N, CA, C and O atoms as a CHARMM CRD file, in Angstrom:
* protein
*
  248
    1    1 MET  N     -1.00900 -45.81300  24.14300 PROA 1      0.00000
    2    1 MET  CA    -2.09000 -46.66300  23.71900 PROA 1      0.00000
    3    1 MET  C     -1.88700 -47.02300  22.24500 PROA 1      0.00000
    4    1 MET  O     -1.41800 -46.20400  21.45500 PROA 1      0.00000
    5    2 ARG  N     -2.24200 -48.23700  21.89500 PROA 2      0.00000
    6    2 ARG  CA    -2.09900 -48.67000  20.50900 PROA 2      0.00000
    7    2 ARG  C     -3.27200 -48.18400  19.66700 PROA 2      0.00000
    8    2 ARG  O     -4.32300 -47.80200  20.18100 PROA 2      0.00000
    9    3 ASP  N     -3.05200 -48.21200  18.34600 PROA 3      0.00000
   10    3 ASP  CA    -4.06200 -47.74200  17.40600 PROA 3      0.00000
   11    3 ASP  C     -5.08300 -48.79600  17.04400 PROA 3      0.00000
   12    3 ASP  O     -6.06000 -48.49100  16.35900 PROA 3      0.00000
   13    4 SER  N     -4.89100 -50.02200  17.48100 PROA 4      0.00000
   14    4 SER  CA    -5.79700 -51.08600  17.07900 PROA 4      0.00000
   15    4 SER  C     -6.08000 -52.02400  18.24600 PROA 4      0.00000
   16    4 SER  O     -5.35000 -52.07500  19.23600 PROA 4      0.00000
   17    5 VAL  N     -7.17200 -52.76000  18.08400 PROA 5      0.00000
   18    5 VAL  CA    -7.55800 -53.74000  19.09200 PROA 5      0.00000
   19    5 VAL  C     -7.86800 -55.06100  18.40600 PROA 5      0.00000
   20    5 VAL  O     -8.23700 -55.09200  17.23300 PROA 5      0.00000
   21    6 ALA  N     -7.71500 -56.14200  19.14500 PROA 6      0.00000
   22    6 ALA  CA    -8.06200 -57.47200  18.64500 PROA 6      0.00000
   23    6 ALA  C     -9.48400 -57.79700  19.07900 PROA 6      0.00000
   24    6 ALA  O     -9.88000 -57.53200  20.21400 PROA 6      0.00000
   25    7 VAL  N    -10.23700 -58.37300  18.16200 PROA 7      0.00000
   26    7 VAL  CA   -11.60000 -58.80200  18.46600 PROA 7      0.00000
   27    7 VAL  C    -11.70200 -60.27400  18.09400 PROA 7      0.00000
   28    7 VAL  O    -11.56700 -60.63300  16.92400 PROA 7      0.00000
   29    8 THR  N    -11.93600 -61.11400  19.07400 PROA 8      0.00000
   30    8 THR  CA   -12.16200 -62.52800  18.78000 PROA 8      0.00000
   31    8 THR  C    -13.66500 -62.76800  18.74200 PROA 8      0.00000
   32    8 THR  O    -14.43600 -62.03900  19.36700 PROA 8      0.00000
   33    9 GLY  N    -14.06900 -63.78200  18.01100 PROA 9      0.00000
   34    9 GLY  CA   -15.50200 -64.02400  17.86100 PROA 9      0.00000
   35    9 GLY  C    -16.17500 -62.90500  17.09400 PROA 9      0.00000
   36    9 GLY  O    -17.32700 -62.56600  17.36600 PROA 9      0.00000
   37   10 ALA  N    -15.46800 -62.33400  16.14300 PROA 10     0.00000
   38   10 ALA  CA   -15.91300 -61.12600  15.45600 PROA 10     0.00000
   39   10 ALA  C    -17.13000 -61.31400  14.56600 PROA 10     0.00000
   40   10 ALA  O    -17.75700 -60.32700  14.18100 PROA 10     0.00000
   41   11 SER  N    -17.48000 -62.53900  14.23000 PROA 11     0.00000
   42   11 SER  CA   -18.64700 -62.75300  13.37300 PROA 11     0.00000
   43   11 SER  C    -19.90900 -63.05300  14.17500 PROA 11     0.00000
   44   11 SER  O    -20.98900 -63.18200  13.59700 PROA 11     0.00000
   45   12 GLY  N    -19.79200 -63.16300  15.47900 PROA 12     0.00000
   46   12 GLY  CA   -20.96300 -63.40600  16.33300 PROA 12     0.00000
   47   12 GLY  C    -21.70000 -62.12000  16.67100 PROA 12     0.00000
   48   12 GLY  O    -21.31700 -61.03700  16.23000 PROA 12     0.00000
   49   13 TYR  N    -22.74800 -62.24900  17.44900 PROA 13     0.00000
   50   13 TYR  CA   -23.59600 -61.10600  17.79000 PROA 13     0.00000
   51   13 TYR  C    -22.81300 -60.00700  18.51200 PROA 13     0.00000
   52   13 TYR  O    -22.84900 -58.84900  18.09500 PROA 13     0.00000
   53   14 VAL  N    -22.11800 -60.35200  19.57100 PROA 14     0.00000
   54   14 VAL  CA   -21.36900 -59.35500  20.34200 PROA 14     0.00000
   55   14 VAL  C    -20.21300 -58.80500  19.51600 PROA 14     0.00000
   56   14 VAL  O    -20.00300 -57.59300  19.47000 PROA 14     0.00000
   57   15 GLY  N    -19.46200 -59.69000  18.86300 PROA 15     0.00000
   58   15 GLY  CA   -18.32700 -59.25500  18.05600 PROA 15     0.00000
   59   15 GLY  C    -18.72300 -58.32500  16.92900 PROA 15     0.00000
   60   15 GLY  O    -18.03300 -57.34200  16.66200 PROA 15     0.00000
   61   16 ARG  N    -19.82700 -58.62500  16.26600 PROA 16     0.00000
   62   16 ARG  CA   -20.31400 -57.78900  15.16200 PROA 16     0.00000
   63   16 ARG  C    -20.65900 -56.38900  15.67600 PROA 16     0.00000
   64   16 ARG  O    -20.31000 -55.39100  15.04400 PROA 16     0.00000
   65   17 ASN  N    -21.33200 -56.31700  16.80100 PROA 17     0.00000
   66   17 ASN  CA   -21.67800 -55.00700  17.36000 PROA 17     0.00000
   67   17 ASN  C    -20.45000 -54.26500  17.86400 PROA 17     0.00000
   68   17 ASN  O    -20.37200 -53.04200  17.74800 PROA 17     0.00000
   69   18 LEU  N    -19.50200 -54.98700  18.41500 PROA 18     0.00000
   70   18 LEU  CA   -18.25600 -54.36400  18.85300 PROA 18     0.00000
   71   18 LEU  C    -17.48700 -53.79800  17.66300 PROA 18     0.00000
   72   18 LEU  O    -16.94100 -52.69800  17.74800 PROA 18     0.00000
   73   19 ARG  N    -17.43900 -54.53500  16.55400 PROA 19     0.00000
   74   19 ARG  CA   -16.77300 -54.03000  15.33900 PROA 19     0.00000
   75   19 ARG  C    -17.39700 -52.72100  14.89400 PROA 19     0.00000
   76   19 ARG  O    -16.68300 -51.77200  14.56800 PROA 19     0.00000
   77   20 ARG  N    -18.70600 -52.65900  14.87700 PROA 20     0.00000
   78   20 ARG  CA   -19.40000 -51.43000  14.46100 PROA 20     0.00000
   79   20 ARG  C    -19.08500 -50.27300  15.40800 PROA 20     0.00000
   80   20 ARG  O    -18.83400 -49.15100  14.96800 PROA 20     0.00000
   81   21 HSD  N    -19.10100 -50.55100  16.68300 PROA 21     0.00000
   82   21 HSD  CA   -18.80300 -49.53600  17.69800 PROA 21     0.00000
   83   21 HSD  C    -17.38800 -48.97800  17.49700 PROA 21     0.00000
   84   21 HSD  O    -17.18400 -47.76400  17.50900 PROA 21     0.00000
   85   22 LEU  N    -16.42900 -49.86800  17.31400 PROA 22     0.00000
   86   22 LEU  CA   -15.04500 -49.43700  17.11800 PROA 22     0.00000
   87   22 LEU  C    -14.88700 -48.65300  15.82400 PROA 22     0.00000
   88   22 LEU  O    -14.18900 -47.63900  15.79600 PROA 22     0.00000
   89   23 ALA  N    -15.52800 -49.11000  14.75400 PROA 23     0.00000
   90   23 ALA  CA   -15.42500 -48.42600  13.46200 PROA 23     0.00000
   91   23 ALA  C    -15.96700 -47.00100  13.55100 PROA 23     0.00000
   92   23 ALA  O    -15.38400 -46.08000  12.98000 PROA 23     0.00000
   93   24 ARG  N    -17.06600 -46.81700  14.25600 PROA 24     0.00000
   94   24 ARG  CA   -17.63400 -45.46500  14.41200 PROA 24     0.00000
   95   24 ARG  C    -16.67300 -44.53300  15.13400 PROA 24     0.00000
   96   24 ARG  O    -16.71600 -43.31900  14.93300 PROA 24     0.00000
   97   25 ARG  N    -15.82000 -45.08200  15.95900 PROA 25     0.00000
   98   25 ARG  CA   -14.86300 -44.26800  16.71000 PROA 25     0.00000
   99   25 ARG  C    -13.49000 -44.20600  16.05200 PROA 25     0.00000
  100   25 ARG  O    -12.55200 -43.64000  16.61300 PROA 25     0.00000
  101   26 GLY  N    -13.37500 -44.79000  14.86200 PROA 26     0.00000
  102   26 GLY  CA   -12.12900 -44.72900  14.11200 PROA 26     0.00000
  103   26 GLY  C    -11.04100 -45.64300  14.62700 PROA 26     0.00000
  104   26 GLY  O     -9.86400 -45.42400  14.33800 PROA 26     0.00000
  105   27 VAL  N    -11.40700 -46.66200  15.38200 PROA 27     0.00000
  106   27 VAL  CA   -10.43300 -47.60200  15.92600 PROA 27     0.00000
  107   27 VAL  C    -10.28400 -48.77400  14.96700 PROA 27     0.00000
  108   27 VAL  O    -11.27900 -49.34800  14.52400 PROA 27     0.00000
  109   28 ARG  N     -9.06300 -49.12400  14.65100 PROA 28     0.00000
  110   28 ARG  CA    -8.78700 -50.26800  13.77900 PROA 28     0.00000
  111   28 ARG  C     -8.98300 -51.54500  14.58000 PROA 28     0.00000
  112   28 ARG  O     -8.40200 -51.71400  15.65200 PROA 28     0.00000
  113   29 ALA  N     -9.80200 -52.43700  14.05400 PROA 29     0.00000
  114   29 ALA  CA   -10.04900 -53.71800  14.71100 PROA 29     0.00000
  115   29 ALA  C     -9.44500 -54.83800  13.87700 PROA 29     0.00000
  116   29 ALA  O     -9.74700 -54.96600  12.69000 PROA 29     0.00000
  117   30 VAL  N     -8.60400 -55.63700  14.48400 PROA 30     0.00000
  118   30 VAL  CA    -8.08900 -56.84800  13.85000 PROA 30     0.00000
  119   30 VAL  C     -8.97600 -57.97100  14.35500 PROA 30     0.00000
  120   30 VAL  O     -8.94900 -58.32000  15.53600 PROA 30     0.00000
  121   31 CYS  N     -9.76200 -58.53200  13.44700 PROA 31     0.00000
  122   31 CYS  CA   -10.80300 -59.48200  13.83200 PROA 31     0.00000
  123   31 CYS  C    -10.38700 -60.91000  13.52900 PROA 31     0.00000
  124   31 CYS  O    -10.08000 -61.25700  12.38800 PROA 31     0.00000
  125   32 LEU  N    -10.38100 -61.71300  14.54500 PROA 32     0.00000
  126   32 LEU  CA   -10.07400 -63.12900  14.40700 PROA 32     0.00000
  127   32 LEU  C    -11.38900 -63.87800  14.26700 PROA 32     0.00000
  128   32 LEU  O    -12.25800 -63.80200  15.13500 PROA 32     0.00000
  129   33 THR  N    -11.52100 -64.59700  13.17000 PROA 33     0.00000
  130   33 THR  CA   -12.77000 -65.29000  12.88500 PROA 33     0.00000
  131   33 THR  C    -12.49900 -66.56900  12.10900 PROA 33     0.00000
  132   33 THR  O    -11.43900 -66.72000  11.50300 PROA 33     0.00000
  133   34 ARG  N    -13.44800 -67.48200  12.12900 PROA 34     0.00000
  134   34 ARG  CA   -13.31100 -68.73000  11.38300 PROA 34     0.00000
  135   34 ARG  C    -13.78100 -68.58700   9.95000 PROA 34     0.00000
  136   34 ARG  O    -13.51600 -69.46400   9.12800 PROA 34     0.00000
  137   35 GLY  N    -14.46700 -67.51000   9.63300 PROA 35     0.00000
  138   35 GLY  CA   -14.97000 -67.28800   8.27900 PROA 35     0.00000
  139   35 GLY  C    -14.79500 -65.84000   7.87400 PROA 35     0.00000
  140   35 GLY  O    -14.53700 -64.98600   8.72100 PROA 35     0.00000
  141   36 PRO  N    -14.93300 -65.55200   6.58800 PROA 36     0.00000
  142   36 PRO  CA   -14.74600 -64.17500   6.10500 PROA 36     0.00000
  143   36 PRO  C    -15.78100 -63.21700   6.69700 PROA 36     0.00000
  144   36 PRO  O    -16.90100 -63.61200   7.02200 PROA 36     0.00000
  145   37 LEU  N    -15.39000 -61.98100   6.82700 PROA 37     0.00000
  146   37 LEU  CA   -16.26900 -60.94100   7.36400 PROA 37     0.00000
  147   37 LEU  C    -16.58600 -59.93100   6.27400 PROA 37     0.00000
  148   37 LEU  O    -15.77200 -59.68300   5.38500 PROA 37     0.00000
  149   38 ALA  N    -17.75600 -59.36100   6.35100 PROA 38     0.00000
  150   38 ALA  CA   -18.11000 -58.24700   5.47500 PROA 38     0.00000
  151   38 ALA  C    -18.22900 -57.02200   6.36300 PROA 38     0.00000
  152   38 ALA  O    -19.33400 -56.60800   6.71700 PROA 38     0.00000
  153   39 ALA  N    -17.10800 -56.45000   6.71900 PROA 39     0.00000
  154   39 ALA  CA   -17.12700 -55.29900   7.62500 PROA 39     0.00000
  155   39 ALA  C    -16.12200 -54.26500   7.15800 PROA 39     0.00000
  156   39 ALA  O    -15.01700 -54.59600   6.72700 PROA 39     0.00000
  157   40 ARG  N    -16.51700 -53.03100   7.25100 PROA 40     0.00000
  158   40 ARG  CA   -15.59500 -51.95500   6.90900 PROA 40     0.00000
  159   40 ARG  C    -14.75900 -51.60500   8.13200 PROA 40     0.00000
  160   40 ARG  O    -15.14800 -51.87700   9.26800 PROA 40     0.00000
  161   41 ALA  N    -13.62100 -51.00500   7.88400 PROA 41     0.00000
  162   41 ALA  CA   -12.72500 -50.52800   8.94600 PROA 41     0.00000
  163   41 ALA  C    -12.22900 -51.64900   9.84200 PROA 41     0.00000
  164   41 ALA  O    -11.90400 -51.42800  11.00800 PROA 41     0.00000
  165   42 THR  N    -12.17400 -52.84400   9.29500 PROA 42     0.00000
  166   42 THR  CA   -11.62500 -53.95600  10.06100 PROA 42     0.00000
  167   42 THR  C    -10.66900 -54.74500   9.19400 PROA 42     0.00000
  168   42 THR  O    -10.71100 -54.67200   7.96600 PROA 42     0.00000
  169   43 GLU  N     -9.83800 -55.47300   9.82900 PROA 43     0.00000
  170   43 GLU  CA    -8.93500 -56.39800   9.14700 PROA 43     0.00000
  171   43 GLU  C     -9.32200 -57.78900   9.63400 PROA 43     0.00000
  172   43 GLU  O     -9.18100 -58.10500  10.81500 PROA 43     0.00000
  173   44 ALA  N     -9.80500 -58.60700   8.72400 PROA 44     0.00000
  174   44 ALA  CA   -10.24100 -59.94900   9.10900 PROA 44     0.00000
  175   44 ALA  C     -9.08800 -60.93100   8.98000 PROA 44     0.00000
  176   44 ALA  O     -8.39900 -60.96500   7.96000 PROA 44     0.00000
  177   45 VAL  N     -8.89000 -61.71200   9.99800 PROA 45     0.00000
  178   45 VAL  CA    -7.90200 -62.78400   9.99400 PROA 45     0.00000
  179   45 VAL  C     -8.68400 -64.07600  10.13500 PROA 45     0.00000
  180   45 VAL  O     -9.22400 -64.38200  11.19900 PROA 45     0.00000
  181   46 VAL  N     -8.73700 -64.83200   9.04100 PROA 46     0.00000
  182   46 VAL  CA    -9.47900 -66.08400   9.06300 PROA 46     0.00000
  183   46 VAL  C     -8.52500 -67.17500   9.51900 PROA 46     0.00000
  184   46 VAL  O     -7.55200 -67.48700   8.83200 PROA 46     0.00000
  185   47 ALA  N     -8.80300 -67.74500  10.66300 PROA 47     0.00000
  186   47 ALA  CA    -7.94500 -68.78900  11.22400 PROA 47     0.00000
  187   47 ALA  C     -8.76600 -69.65400  12.16500 PROA 47     0.00000
  188   47 ALA  O     -9.55000 -69.15700  12.97300 PROA 47     0.00000
  189   48 GLY  N     -8.57000 -70.93400  12.04300 PROA 48     0.00000
  190   48 GLY  CA    -9.22400 -71.86500  12.95000 PROA 48     0.00000
  191   48 GLY  C     -8.33500 -72.12400  14.15100 PROA 48     0.00000
  192   48 GLY  O     -7.21600 -71.61500  14.21300 PROA 48     0.00000
  193   49 PRO  N     -8.81000 -72.89600  15.09400 PROA 49     0.00000
  194   49 PRO  CA    -8.03000 -73.17300  16.30500 PROA 49     0.00000
  195   49 PRO  C     -6.72000 -73.89500  16.01800 PROA 49     0.00000
  196   49 PRO  O     -5.80600 -73.85100  16.84200 PROA 49     0.00000
  197   50 TRP  N     -6.60700 -74.54000  14.90000 PROA 50     0.00000
  198   50 TRP  CA    -5.39100 -75.25700  14.51800 PROA 50     0.00000
  199   50 TRP  C     -4.36500 -74.33900  13.86800 PROA 50     0.00000
  200   50 TRP  O     -3.26400 -74.78700  13.54800 PROA 50     0.00000
  201   51 GLU  N     -4.69500 -73.07300  13.66500 PROA 51     0.00000
  202   51 GLU  CA    -3.79800 -72.11700  13.01600 PROA 51     0.00000
  203   51 GLU  C     -3.35100 -71.02900  13.99200 PROA 51     0.00000
  204   51 GLU  O     -3.42900 -69.84100  13.67900 PROA 51     0.00000
  205   52 SER  N     -2.89400 -71.42700  15.15000 PROA 52     0.00000
  206   52 SER  CA    -2.54800 -70.45300  16.18600 PROA 52     0.00000
  207   52 SER  C     -1.37100 -69.56500  15.79200 PROA 52     0.00000
  208   52 SER  O     -1.33100 -68.39900  16.18400 PROA 52     0.00000
  209   53 ALA  N     -0.41800 -70.08600  15.03100 PROA 53     0.00000
  210   53 ALA  CA     0.72700 -69.26500  14.61800 PROA 53     0.00000
  211   53 ALA  C      0.27000 -68.13400  13.70500 PROA 53     0.00000
  212   53 ALA  O      0.73600 -67.00200  13.83600 PROA 53     0.00000
  213   54 ARG  N     -0.62700 -68.43100  12.79600 PROA 54     0.00000
  214   54 ARG  CA    -1.14900 -67.40700  11.88500 PROA 54     0.00000
  215   54 ARG  C     -1.89500 -66.32300  12.67000 PROA 54     0.00000
  216   54 ARG  O     -1.71800 -65.13200  12.41700 PROA 54     0.00000
  217   55 ALA  N     -2.70800 -66.73600  13.59900 PROA 55     0.00000
  218   55 ALA  CA    -3.45300 -65.78100  14.41600 PROA 55     0.00000
  219   55 ALA  C     -2.50400 -64.92700  15.25200 PROA 55     0.00000
  220   55 ALA  O     -2.69600 -63.71600  15.36700 PROA 55     0.00000
  221   56 ALA  N     -1.49800 -65.54100  15.82600 PROA 56     0.00000
  222   56 ALA  CA    -0.53500 -64.80600  16.66100 PROA 56     0.00000
  223   56 ALA  C      0.19400 -63.74400  15.84700 PROA 56     0.00000
  224   56 ALA  O      0.39300 -62.62800  16.32800 PROA 56     0.00000
  225   57 ARG  N      0.59300 -64.07400  14.62500 PROA 57     0.00000
  226   57 ARG  CA     1.27500 -63.09300  13.76400 PROA 57     0.00000
  227   57 ARG  C      0.36700 -61.89600  13.49000 PROA 57     0.00000
  228   57 ARG  O      0.80800 -60.74800  13.54900 PROA 57     0.00000
  229   58 ALA  N     -0.88200 -62.16500  13.19600 PROA 58     0.00000
  230   58 ALA  CA    -1.81400 -61.09000  12.86700 PROA 58     0.00000
  231   58 ALA  C     -2.11300 -60.20700  14.06900 PROA 58     0.00000
  232   58 ALA  O     -2.32200 -59.00300  13.92000 PROA 58     0.00000
  233   59 LEU  N     -2.13300 -60.78700  15.24000 PROA 59     0.00000
  234   59 LEU  CA    -2.51300 -60.03800  16.43500 PROA 59     0.00000
  235   59 LEU  C     -1.35400 -59.29100  17.08500 PROA 59     0.00000
  236   59 LEU  O     -1.56000 -58.57800  18.06800 PROA 59     0.00000
  237   60 ARG  N     -0.16800 -59.43500  16.56900 PROA 60     0.00000
  238   60 ARG  CA     0.99400 -58.71700  17.13400 PROA 60     0.00000
  239   60 ARG  C      0.85400 -57.20900  17.04200 PROA 60     0.00000
  240   60 ARG  O      1.45500 -56.48000  17.83200 PROA 60     0.00000
  241   61 THR  N      0.07100 -56.73500  16.09000 PROA 61     0.00000
  242   61 THR  CA    -0.06800 -55.28700  15.90100 PROA 61     0.00000
  243   61 THR  C     -1.02600 -54.65600  16.90000 PROA 61     0.00000
  244   61 THR  O     -1.15500 -53.43200  16.94500 PROA 61     0.00000
  245   62 CYS  N     -1.68700 -55.45800  17.68700 PROA 62     0.00000
  246   62 CYS  CA    -2.69000 -54.93200  18.63600 PROA 62     0.00000
  247   62 CYS  C     -2.07600 -54.67900  19.99100 PROA 62     0.00000
  248   62 CYS  O     -2.76700 -54.23800  20.90900 PROA 62     0.00000
């Protein structure tokens, strides 16, 4: 099993709660979002739909 998971829609209601859940369990979350995040224990990747290469590079670790 890998040490991290990808979370898309990380700034929305479900994504925000999922980030918190993962952080409490010590799981590294790589969060794909269109805007910056204020979350601990996460790595935010800001990328729009036109930046698929950037998102793909960031999500390779998951």
